[in-house]
C-alpha positions in Angstrom: -28.4 -81.7 -9.5 -25.7 -83.8 -10.7 -22.3 -83.3 -9.2 -20.5 -82.7 -12.7 -22.4 -79.6 -13.3 -20.8 -76.5 -12.0 -22.6 -74.4 -9.9 -23.2 -70.8 -10.4 -21.6 -69.7 -7.1 -18.4 -71.6 -8.6 -18.4 -69.7 -11.8 -18.6 -66.7 -9.7 -15.9 -67.4 -7.7 -13.9 -68.2 -10.7 -14.7 -65.0 -12.4 -13.7 -63.0 -9.4 -10.6 -64.7 -9.0 -9.8 -64.3 -12.7 -10.5 -60.6 -12.3 -7.9 -60.5 -9.4 -5.3 -62.3 -11.4 -5.8 -59.9 -14.3 -5.3 -56.8 -12.1 -2.1 -58.4 -10.5 -0.5 -59.0 -13.9 -1.6 -55.4 -15.1 0.1 -53.9 -11.8 3.3 -55.9 -12.7 3.3 -54.5 -16.5 3.1 -50.9 -15.2 5.4 -51.1 -12.3 8.1 -48.3 -12.5 6.1 -46.5 -15.3 7.8 -42.9 -15.7 6.2 -39.9 -17.1 8.0 -40.0 -20.4 6.7 -43.5 -20.9 3.2 -42.2 -19.6 3.0 -39.5 -22.4 4.9 -41.1 -24.9 3.4 -40.5 -28.4 4.6 -43.3 -30.7 2.9 -41.7 -33.8 1.8 -38.5 -34.7 -2.0 -37.5 -33.8 -2.4 -39.9 -30.7 -5.1 -39.5 -28.4 -3.6 -38.9 -24.9 -3.9 -36.8 -21.6 -3.4 -33.1 -21.8 -3.1 -30.2 -19.5 -6.2 -28.0 -20.0 -6.2 -24.0 -19.6 -7.0 -24.5 -16.0 -4.1 -26.7 -15.1 -6.0 -29.9 -14.8 -5.5 -32.7 -17.3 -8.2 -34.2 -19.4 -8.3 -37.2 -21.9 -8.6 -36.4 -25.5 -11.9 -37.4 -27.0 -13.3 -37.8 -23.5 -16.9 -36.9 -24.5 -17.1 -39.7 -27.3 -20.0 -41.9 -26.9 -18.8 -45.6 -26.0 -20.3 -48.9 -26.6 -20.6 -50.7 -23.5 -21.3 -54.2 -24.6 -21.4 -54.2 -28.1 -18.9 -52.3 -30.4 -19.7 -49.8 -32.8 -18.3 -49.7 -36.4 -17.7 -46.8 -38.4 -15.7 -45.3 -41.2 -12.3 -44.5 -40.9 -9.5 -45.8 -38.2 -9.8 -44.4 -34.7 -6.4 -42.6 -33.2 -3.7 -44.5 -31.8 -3.7 -44.1 -28.0 -0.8 -43.3 -25.6 -0.2 -45.5 -22.2 -1.8 -42.3 -20.4 -4.9 -42.4 -22.5 -5.2 -46.4 -22.0 -4.6 -46.3 -18.3 -7.0 -43.6 -17.8 -9.5 -45.8 -19.8 -8.7 -49.0 -17.8 -9.2 -46.5 -14.6 -12.9 -45.6 -15.9 -13.5 -49.2 -16.9 -12.7 -50.6 -13.5 -14.0 -47.4 -11.7 -17.2 -46.5 -13.8 -20.2 -45.4 -11.9 -22.2 -47.3 -14.1 -21.0 -50.5 -12.7 -23.1 -50.8 -9.6 -25.9 -48.6 -10.9 -26.2 -51.3 -13.9 -25.5 -54.2 -11.4 -27.9 -53.1 -8.8 -25.4 -52.6 -6.1 -25.4 -50.1 -3.4 -22.3 -48.3 -3.3 -21.3 -44.8 -1.5 -20.2 -41.9 -3.8 -17.2 -42.6 -5.8 -15.9 -44.0 -9.1 -14.6 -42.6 -12.1 -15.8 -41.3 -15.5 -13.7 -40.7 -18.6 -14.6 -36.9 -18.7 -13.4 -36.6 -15.3 -10.0 -34.7 -14.3 -7.3 -37.2 -15.5 -3.9 -37.9 -13.9 -1.0 -35.7 -14.8 1.6 -38.3 -14.0 2.4 -41.8 -14.1 2.4 -42.3 -10.4 -0.9 -40.4 -9.9 -2.4 -42.6 -12.8 -1.1 -46.0 -11.0 -2.7 -44.8 -7.7 -6.2 -43.8 -9.7 -6.2 -47.3 -11.2 -5.7 -49.0 -7.7 -8.5 -47.1 -6.4 -10.8 -48.0 -9.2 -9.9 -51.5 -9.1 -10.9 -51.6 -5.2 -14.1 -50.0 -6.3 -14.8 -52.7 -8.9 -13.9 -55.3 -6.4 -16.3 -54.3 -3.9 -18.9 -54.2 -6.5 -18.2 -57.8 -7.5 -18.3 -58.9 -3.9 -21.5 -57.3 -3.1 -23.4 -58.6 -6.1 -25.4 -61.6 -5.0 -25.0 -65.0 -6.6 -28.7 -65.1 -7.6 -28.5 -61.8 -9.3 -25.7 -62.6 -11.9 -28.1 -64.0 -14.4 -30.9 -61.4 -14.0 -31.4 -58.7 -16.7 -30.1 -55.4 -15.8 -33.2 -53.8 -16.4 -34.2 -50.0 -17.6 -31.2 -48.4 -16.0 -28.9 -50.0 -18.5 -30.8 -48.5 -21.7 -30.2 -50.4 -24.7 -28.6 -53.4 -22.7 -31.8 -53.7 -20.3 -32.3 -57.4 -21.4 -28.7 -58.3 -20.9 -27.7 -60.2 -18.0 -25.5 -58.6 -15.0 -23.1 -61.4 -15.9 -22.6 -60.1 -19.5 -21.7 -56.7 -18.0 -19.1 -58.3 -15.7 -17.7 -60.4 -18.6 -17.4 -57.5 -20.8 -15.4 -55.3 -18.4 -13.3 -58.4 -17.6 -12.3 -58.6 -21.3 -11.9 -54.6 -21.3 -9.3 -55.1 -18.4 -7.3 -58.1 -20.2 -6.9 -56.6 -23.5 -6.0 -52.9 -22.3 -3.6 -54.5 -19.4 -2.0 -56.3 -22.8 -1.8 -53.1 -24.5 -0.3 -51.4 -21.7 2.7 -54.2 -21.7 3.1 -54.0 -25.5 3.3 -49.9 -25.5 6.0 -50.2 -22.8 8.0 -53.0 -24.9 8.0 -50.5 -27.9 9.1 -47.6 -25.8 12.0 -49.5 -24.3 13.2 -50.4 -28.1 12.2 -47.0 -29.7 15.5 -46.0 -31.4 14.5 -42.5 -31.4 13.9 -42.4 -27.5 17.4 -41.3 -26.7 17.4 -38.3 -28.8 13.9 -37.1 -27.4 13.8 -34.8 -24.6 12.0 -36.1 -21.4 8.3 -35.2 -21.2 7.7 -31.7 -19.5 4.5 -31.7 -17.4 
C-alpha cells in the first residue's frame, strides 16, 4: 500500500479523537447551566421536558418515530425545543441502546432511550449526558477496526445495507450540531430582555 494513503486504523483514531473533542466542547457550553435556563421556553409551544402525573419527567413527543440515518421530510414546521429537550436528545443519541446493537458490540445493559424518564434538573441532565458519553466512548473503543466498513445487517432494519461507519458518522454529526444549538440557546437566554421579569422555574 502506498505510504500516502491513510490506513483505516488512522481514520478510526481520527474519528474517535474528534468525538472526544466534540464532547469536551459541549461540556464547556453547558457548564454552570441553571434550572431556569434548562426549562426556558423562548417561544410559545416548545417541546420540553415535563413532570408527569407520577412525578417523573418525560420528553414531549417522546414516542415520535426518528429517522436514524436519513432525514424524514413532512408538512409543517417542527416545534421549537428547549435546552432540556435538546440535552435529553443528545443524551439518547450518545447513549442509545441501538448503538451497540447495530454496531455488533457486546455491552452490558445500559444506555438511554427517548421515552425513558428524563432528568428533572440541569445538574441531573449533565450527569446523564456524561454517562451516555461514556457508554458511546466504550462502544467506539470496542468496535474492531475491520468492522467499520461492514454492513450493519438486519438488526438495523431499513439501514441494513449501510456500513457501521455511516452510523458512527451520523451520531457524530448529531453530537456536533446539537452541542452547537445548546450554546446558541444559552446565548439567547443571556440576552433575553424579558428574563429579568420572569420568575425562576419551579420544578
